[in-house]
C-alpha positions as CSV (number, residue, x, y, z in Angstrom):
1,M,17.8,12.4,15.6
2,A,16.4,11.6,19.3
3,H,17.1,8.8,21.3
4,V,15.9,5.1,20.5
5,H,15.3,3.4,23.1
6,L,14.5,0.1,23.1
7,P,13.3,-2.1,26.0
8,P,15.3,-4.6,27.4
9,E,12.6,-7.4,27.0
10,I,9.6,-7.4,24.4
11,H,7.1,-10.2,24.9
12,A,5.0,-11.6,22.2
13,R,2.1,-9.7,22.0
14,Y,-0.8,-11.0,19.5
15,L,-3.8,-9.5,18.3
16,P,-7.0,-11.3,20.0
17,R,-8.9,-13.6,17.7
18,S,-12.4,-12.9,17.7
19,S,-14.8,-14.7,16.1
20,R,-17.0,-11.4,15.7
21,A,-14.3,-9.4,13.8
22,N,-14.5,-12.9,11.5
23,A,-18.3,-12.6,11.0
24,V,-18.2,-8.9,10.2
25,F,-14.7,-9.1,7.8
26,G,-17.0,-12.5,6.4
27,A,-20.5,-10.3,5.7
28,M,-18.6,-7.5,4.0
29,F,-16.9,-9.8,1.4
30,A,-20.0,-11.2,1.1
31,V,-22.2,-8.5,0.2
32,G,-19.1,-7.1,-1.8
33,L,-19.3,-9.8,-4.3
34,A,-22.7,-10.1,-4.3
35,S,-23.1,-6.1,-5.3
36,F,-20.0,-6.9,-7.9
37,V,-22.9,-10.1,-9.7
38,V,-26.0,-8.2,-9.6
39,R,-24.3,-5.0,-10.8
40,L,-22.7,-7.3,-13.5
41,T,-25.9,-8.3,-14.7
42,Q,-27.1,-4.4,-15.3
43,D,-24.0,-2.9,-16.3
44,A,-20.9,-4.7,-17.1
45,Q,-18.4,-1.4,-17.9
46,S,-19.6,0.3,-14.4
47,A,-19.0,-2.9,-12.3
48,W,-15.7,-4.0,-13.9
49,I,-15.0,0.0,-13.1
50,S,-15.4,0.0,-9.8
51,Y,-14.1,-4.3,-9.3
52,V,-10.4,-2.3,-10.8
53,S,-10.4,0.4,-9.1
54,N,-11.0,-0.8,-5.8
55,W,-7.6,-3.3,-7.0
56,L,-5.3,-0.7,-7.3
57,F,-6.3,1.2,-4.2
58,F,-6.0,-2.3,-1.9
59,T,-2.8,-3.6,-4.0
60,S,-1.1,-0.5,-4.2
61,V,-1.9,0.5,0.0
62,S,-0.7,-2.6,0.8
63,A,2.2,-3.0,-1.6
64,G,3.0,0.4,-0.2
65,A,3.1,-0.1,3.4
66,V,6.0,-3.2,2.7
67,M,7.3,-0.8,0.7
68,F,7.5,1.2,4.0
69,A,8.8,-1.6,5.7
70,V,11.4,-1.4,3.3
71,A,12.5,1.8,2.9
72,T,12.6,2.2,7.1
73,W,14.9,-1.1,7.0
74,I,17.1,0.3,3.5
75,T,18.1,3.7,5.8
76,K,19.0,1.6,9.2
77,A,15.8,3.4,10.3
78,K,14.8,2.5,14.2
79,W,12.6,4.4,15.4
80,N,9.8,2.4,13.7
81,W,10.7,-0.9,15.5
82,S,7.6,-1.4,17.3
83,V,5.2,-0.7,14.8
84,R,7.9,-2.3,12.0
85,R,5.5,-5.8,11.8
86,V,2.9,-3.7,11.5
87,S,3.8,-2.5,7.8
88,Q,4.7,-5.7,7.0
89,A,1.2,-7.9,8.0
90,Q,-0.1,-5.9,4.8
91,M,1.8,-8.3,2.9
92,I,-0.7,-10.8,3.5
93,F,-3.2,-9.1,0.7
94,L,-1.1,-9.4,-2.0
95,P,-1.1,-13.1,-2.8
96,I,-5.0,-12.4,-2.6
97,A,-4.8,-9.4,-4.8
98,F,-2.9,-11.5,-7.6
99,V,-6.0,-13.8,-7.6
100,L,-8.1,-10.7,-8.0
101,L,-5.8,-9.9,-10.7
102,L,-7.1,-13.1,-12.8
103,P,-10.5,-12.0,-13.6
104,M,-9.6,-8.3,-14.6
105,L,-6.9,-10.2,-17.7
106,T,-10.1,-11.2,-19.4
107,L,-11.3,-7.8,-20.0
108,R,-11.4,-7.0,-23.5
109,E,-13.1,-4.3,-25.7
110,G,-15.6,-3.1,-22.9
111,Y,-13.1,-2.0,-20.6
112,F,-9.8,-1.0,-22.8
113,P,-11.2,1.1,-25.6
114,W,-7.6,1.0,-27.5
115,I,-8.2,-2.4,-28.8
116,E,-11.2,-1.4,-30.8
117,M,-9.2,1.9,-32.3
118,M,-6.1,0.2,-32.8
119,A,-7.5,-1.2,-36.0
120,S,-7.7,2.5,-37.7
121,D,-6.2,5.1,-35.3
122,P,-2.8,5.6,-36.8
123,V,-2.0,7.1,-33.0
124,V,-2.7,3.9,-31.4
125,Q,-1.3,1.7,-33.5
126,K,2.0,2.8,-33.1
127,K,1.6,1.9,-29.5
128,A,1.2,-1.3,-30.6
129,A,3.6,-3.0,-29.3
130,Y,3.1,-2.4,-26.1
131,L,-0.7,-2.1,-26.0
132,N,-1.9,-5.6,-26.9
133,V,-3.2,-7.9,-24.5
134,P,-0.7,-11.0,-24.5
135,F,1.5,-8.6,-23.1
136,L,-0.4,-6.9,-20.8
137,A,-1.1,-9.7,-19.4
138,V,2.2,-11.2,-19.3
139,R,3.4,-8.7,-17.9
140,N,1.0,-7.8,-14.9
141,L,1.4,-11.7,-14.0
142,L,4.6,-11.3,-13.5
143,G,5.3,-8.1,-12.6
144,V,2.5,-8.5,-9.2
145,G,3.5,-11.9,-9.3
146,I,7.3,-11.3,-8.3
147,L,6.1,-8.3,-6.4
148,T,4.3,-10.3,-4.5
149,G,6.9,-13.5,-3.9
150,M,9.5,-10.5,-3.5
151,A,7.4,-9.4,-0.4
152,L,6.5,-12.6,0.9
153,Y,9.9,-13.5,1.6
154,F,11.0,-10.1,2.9
155,V,8.6,-10.9,5.4
156,Y,9.2,-14.4,6.0
157,L,13.3,-13.6,7.1
158,A,11.9,-10.6,9.4
159,L,9.6,-13.0,11.1
160,R,11.9,-16.2,11.4
161,P,14.2,-15.3,13.7
162,D,10.8,-14.4,16.0
163,M,10.0,-18.5,16.0
164,G,12.8,-18.6,18.1
165,L,11.5,-15.8,20.8
166,A,8.3,-16.6,20.7
167,D,7.7,-20.0,22.2
168,T,5.8,-19.7,25.0
169,P,4.7,-22.8,27.7
170,D,1.6,-20.8,28.0
171,D,0.4,-20.2,24.5
172,H,-2.4,-22.9,23.4
173,D,-3.1,-21.6,20.6
174,A,-2.8,-24.6,17.7
175,S,-2.9,-22.3,15.4
176,R,-0.2,-20.4,16.3
177,K,2.0,-23.3,16.8
178,S,1.7,-25.2,13.6
179,W,2.8,-21.5,11.9
180,R,6.2,-21.5,14.1
181,G,6.7,-25.4,13.1
182,R,6.4,-24.5,9.5
183,L,8.7,-21.2,9.4
184,A,11.4,-22.6,12.3
185,R,12.2,-25.5,9.8
186,G,15.9,-25.7,9.5
187,W,16.7,-24.2,12.4
188,L,20.1,-23.2,12.7
189,G,20.0,-21.4,15.8
190,Q,18.6,-17.9,17.2
191,E,21.6,-15.7,16.3
192,Q,22.6,-17.4,13.2
193,E,19.1,-16.7,12.1
194,E,18.7,-13.1,13.4
195,V,22.5,-12.9,11.5
196,R,21.0,-14.4,8.1
197,S,17.8,-13.0,8.3
198,Y,19.5,-9.2,8.4
199,Q,21.9,-10.0,6.4
200,R,19.6,-11.2,3.7
201,M,16.9,-8.4,4.2
202,T,19.9,-6.1,3.3
203,T,20.5,-7.7,0.2
204,M,17.0,-7.8,-1.4
205,A,15.6,-4.2,0.1
206,P,16.7,-2.3,-2.6
207,A,15.7,-4.6,-5.5
208,F,12.6,-4.6,-4.0
209,A,12.2,-1.4,-4.0
210,A,13.4,-0.8,-7.8
211,V,10.6,-4.2,-8.3
212,Y,8.2,-2.1,-6.2
213,A,8.2,0.8,-8.9
214,L,8.4,-1.3,-12.0
215,A,5.6,-2.9,-11.0
216,L,3.1,-1.0,-9.9
217,T,4.2,1.5,-12.9
218,F,2.8,-1.4,-15.1
219,V,-0.2,-1.7,-13.0
220,S,-1.3,2.1,-13.4
221,Y,-0.3,2.8,-17.0
222,D,-2.4,-0.9,-18.0
223,W,-5.6,0.1,-16.0
224,A,-5.7,3.7,-15.8
225,M,-3.2,5.5,-18.2
226,S,-4.3,2.9,-21.2
227,L,-7.9,4.4,-20.6
228,E,-6.8,7.7,-22.8
229,P,-5.0,6.2,-25.8
230,H,-3.7,9.0,-26.9
231,W,-2.8,10.6,-23.7
232,F,0.7,9.4,-21.8
233,S,2.6,11.3,-18.9
234,T,5.8,10.4,-17.7
235,M,5.0,11.4,-14.0
236,F,1.9,8.8,-14.1
237,G,3.4,5.9,-12.7
238,P,5.2,7.8,-9.7
239,W,2.4,9.8,-8.9
240,F,0.5,6.5,-8.6
241,F,3.3,4.5,-6.4
242,M,4.3,7.3,-4.2
243,G,0.0,6.8,-3.7
244,G,0.2,3.9,-2.7
245,F,3.4,4.2,-0.2
246,W,1.5,7.0,1.1
247,G,-1.4,5.1,1.9
248,G,0.9,2.3,3.2
249,I,2.1,4.8,5.8
250,A,-1.8,5.8,6.8
251,A,-2.1,2.0,7.2
252,T,0.5,1.3,9.5
253,I,-1.0,4.4,11.6
254,L,-4.3,3.2,11.7
255,W,-3.2,-0.4,12.3
256,S,-0.5,0.8,15.2
257,L,-3.3,2.8,17.1
258,Y,-5.9,0.4,17.0
259,L,-3.1,-1.8,18.5
260,R,-2.0,-0.1,21.2
261,T,-5.5,-0.1,22.0
262,K,-4.8,-4.1,23.3
263,Y,-1.7,-4.2,25.4
264,K,-0.2,-1.8,27.7
265,D,3.2,-2.4,27.1
266,V,2.4,-2.0,23.1
267,E,0.6,1.2,23.9
268,H,4.0,2.3,25.5
269,C,5.8,0.9,22.6
270,V,3.5,2.8,20.3
271,G,4.6,6.1,22.3
272,L,4.1,9.9,21.5
273,Q,7.5,9.9,19.3
274,V,6.4,7.3,17.3
275,R,3.0,8.6,16.4
276,H,4.7,12.1,16.1
277,D,6.9,10.8,13.5
278,L,4.2,8.4,11.2
279,G,2.6,12.1,11.8
280,K,5.6,13.8,10.3
281,L,5.4,11.0,7.1
282,A,1.8,11.0,6.8
283,F,2.2,14.8,5.9
284,A,5.6,14.7,4.2
285,F,4.1,12.8,1.4
286,T,1.0,14.9,1.9
287,V,2.5,17.7,0.3
288,F,5.0,14.9,-2.2
289,W,1.3,13.7,-3.4
290,A,0.7,17.7,-4.2
291,Y,4.1,18.4,-6.0
292,L,3.4,15.0,-8.0
293,F,-0.1,15.5,-9.6
294,F,0.6,19.8,-9.8
295,S,4.3,18.7,-11.6
296,Q,1.7,16.5,-13.5
297,Y,-0.9,19.3,-14.0
298,I,1.4,22.6,-15.2
299,V,3.0,20.7,-18.2
300,I,-0.3,20.0,-19.8
301,W,-1.7,23.6,-19.0
302,Y,1.3,25.1,-20.7
303,G,1.7,22.8,-23.1
304,K,-1.8,23.5,-24.2
305,L,-1.8,20.3,-26.5
306,P,-5.2,19.0,-27.5
307,W,-4.5,15.2,-26.8
308,E,-2.6,16.2,-23.2
309,Q,-5.7,18.4,-21.9
310,A,-8.7,15.9,-23.0
311,W,-6.8,13.8,-20.1
312,I,-7.5,16.9,-17.7
313,I,-10.7,18.5,-19.4
314,H,-13.0,14.4,-19.1
315,R,-12.0,14.9,-14.8
316,S,-13.4,18.8,-15.0
317,E,-16.7,18.9,-16.8
318,N,-20.0,16.7,-16.6
319,G,-19.4,16.7,-12.6
320,W,-16.6,15.8,-12.7
321,G,-14.9,18.7,-11.8
322,T,-17.1,18.6,-8.4
323,Y,-15.3,15.2,-7.8
324,S,-11.6,15.8,-8.4
325,V,-12.2,19.1,-6.8
326,V,-13.1,16.7,-3.3
327,T,-10.4,14.2,-4.0
328,I,-8.0,17.2,-3.9
329,F,-9.7,18.8,-0.9
330,L,-9.5,15.1,1.5
331,C,-6.0,14.4,0.0
332,F,-4.0,17.4,1.0
333,V,-6.2,20.4,1.8
334,V,-7.8,18.6,4.7
335,P,-4.4,16.3,5.7
336,F,-2.3,19.5,5.4
337,A,-3.9,21.8,7.3
338,G,-4.6,18.8,10.1
339,L,-1.1,17.6,10.4
340,I,0.6,20.9,10.4
341,G,0.9,21.2,13.6
342,R,2.3,19.3,16.5
343,K,-1.0,18.3,18.5
344,A,-2.7,16.1,15.5
345,K,0.5,14.0,15.6
346,M,0.8,13.2,19.0
347,K,-3.0,12.9,20.0
348,P,-4.2,9.3,18.9
349,P,-7.9,10.1,17.6
350,L,-7.0,13.0,15.8
351,L,-3.7,11.2,13.7
352,A,-6.3,8.2,13.5
353,G,-8.5,10.6,11.7
354,F,-6.7,11.8,9.5
355,A,-5.0,9.2,8.3
356,T,-8.3,7.7,7.4
357,V,-9.0,10.9,5.4
358,I,-5.7,10.5,3.6
359,L,-7.0,6.4,3.4
360,A,-10.6,7.9,1.8
361,G,-8.9,10.6,-0.2
362,L,-6.8,8.4,-1.6
363,W,-9.4,5.6,-2.4
364,M,-11.4,8.2,-4.9
365,E,-8.2,9.2,-6.3
366,R,-8.1,5.6,-7.6
367,Y,-11.6,5.6,-8.9
368,G,-10.9,8.7,-10.5
369,L,-7.9,8.0,-12.7
370,V,-10.6,5.1,-14.2
371,A,-13.6,6.3,-14.2
372,P,-13.3,9.9,-16.5
373,S,-12.4,7.9,-18.9
374,L,-14.6,5.5,-19.7
375,W,-17.8,7.8,-18.4
376,H,-20.8,8.4,-21.0
377,E,-23.2,10.9,-21.1
378,G,-26.2,9.7,-18.7
379,D,-24.0,7.5,-16.9
380,P,-24.1,8.1,-12.9
381,I,-20.8,10.1,-11.4
382,F,-20.4,8.2,-8.8
383,S,-22.9,5.7,-7.5
384,L,-23.1,3.4,-4.2
385,W,-22.8,0.3,-6.2
386,H,-18.9,2.1,-6.4
387,P,-18.3,1.2,-2.3
388,L,-21.1,-0.9,-2.2
389,I,-18.5,-3.6,-4.9
390,G,-15.7,-2.1,-2.7
391,L,-16.5,-4.6,0.6
392,M,-15.9,-7.5,-0.9
393,F,-12.2,-5.7,-0.9
394,L,-12.4,-4.3,2.4
395,G,-13.0,-7.6,4.4
396,L,-10.9,-9.6,2.8
397,W,-8.2,-6.3,4.0
398,L,-9.0,-6.5,7.0
399,G,-9.6,-9.8,7.2
400,S,-6.1,-10.9,6.0
401,V,-4.2,-8.5,8.0
402,R,-5.8,-9.2,11.3
403,W,-5.6,-12.8,10.4
404,F,-1.8,-12.0,10.2
405,L,-1.6,-9.8,14.0
406,T,-3.1,-12.9,16.1
407,T,-1.1,-15.5,13.9
408,F,2.4,-13.8,14.6
409,P,4.3,-11.2,16.9
410,A,2.6,-8.0,16.0
411,V,5.7,-6.5,17.6
412,Q,8.7,-7.3,16.0
413,I,10.4,-9.1,18.9
414,W,14.4,-9.7,17.4
415,Q,15.7,-6.4,16.4
416,P,18.3,-6.2,14.2
417,M,22.7,-5.6,14.8
418,S,24.0,-2.3,14.7
419,D,25.3,-2.4,11.5
420,P,29.2,-2.2,11.6
421,E,30.0,0.5,8.9
422,S,27.5,2.9,11.2
423,L,29.6,1.9,14.3
424,E,33.0,3.0,12.0
425,A,31.1,5.9,10.9
426,E,30.5,7.7,14.1
427,R,33.9,6.9,16.1
428,P,35.8,10.4,16.2
429,V,38.8,10.1,13.8
430,Q,41.9,10.1,15.9
431,G,44.7,12.7,14.9
432,V,43.3,15.6,12.9
433,A,45.2,18.5,12.2
434,G,44.6,21.3,15.1
435,D,43.5,18.5,17.7
């Protein structure tokens, strides 16, 4: 691994506040909410399909970005020091996602086919211990709630040491000062705060990874896989939560490239090596997404069991085949061909373009997990209502992440100490036979 150069001093940098951006994000939310209400009066099932699939996309990407920050913390990575806070920032959407989950828990027969089938279908009846509305509500509230709480605490621990370094006399932003005061209550001193944050983050990071996998597995089973009550796949959960992790990397790329346009020193921090490493990760998980997809498909293909083939058939007939091909093209073919070389990883416009393609493909994939299972003859495959409703989620996601990066240092100022165990491992062994 190349030597990671840390500047001797890291300045507190924030995204500039923008009333124009706030107005645009507010308008997006208003258009999306109005579209959802109107569509709800026209076709309630279609409205909820768009709502749920958009929720699945933005929630998984936000959680995946935090998981990316946690994963690099677990592995004690240094290369991403300048973009670590950008990954952490997407945590701020998770409390919003928890609130947006609550209306989904009111859905019944119009969305979950297994509720009506439970009375007469023996296969579904054998799944009654899991497929029942009270347990669904409890596991979703607990899973998403615990995931959100742990993400909040992890990011709080990462932010707190910065509060002693970001308090500069020339910063007259009242909101920043207020938040610094809240996060710095009970201040123990800079060194003690850094040591405490490092130790607690290191302790809780593996637990967060386990909760992330479990919570998003529940989410994928309940809101997508259960819509085919006779079908099941043990690969479905990993396919879903690793897709979220991949989307979190792509979102980190886009926010980092946007941030580097605001300050010269940040432009230098998010330099060639960082962009190259982010591009390599985006490429690697492009391949991994295809591997998980094919691993799930191949056992269905060679098993030739009717209840397993149904899921694939619903996504390959009546126009859904074209949709599936476009999704695979965006999720795999384009980013694989584009990011396999070195140039696209180094050039910001190219890297941003391929990261956008990845997110667009993942957004289509989330819709494809839900809509074909509930589709009826005569319904549109894809309509303008779906992206319009998606504007509600996009406005909230963009607005919340931007608020975070304008309120807290967009580049983490304190850097974790060197791990004593790592230093010990790097020392040359003395007294080895033959020396």
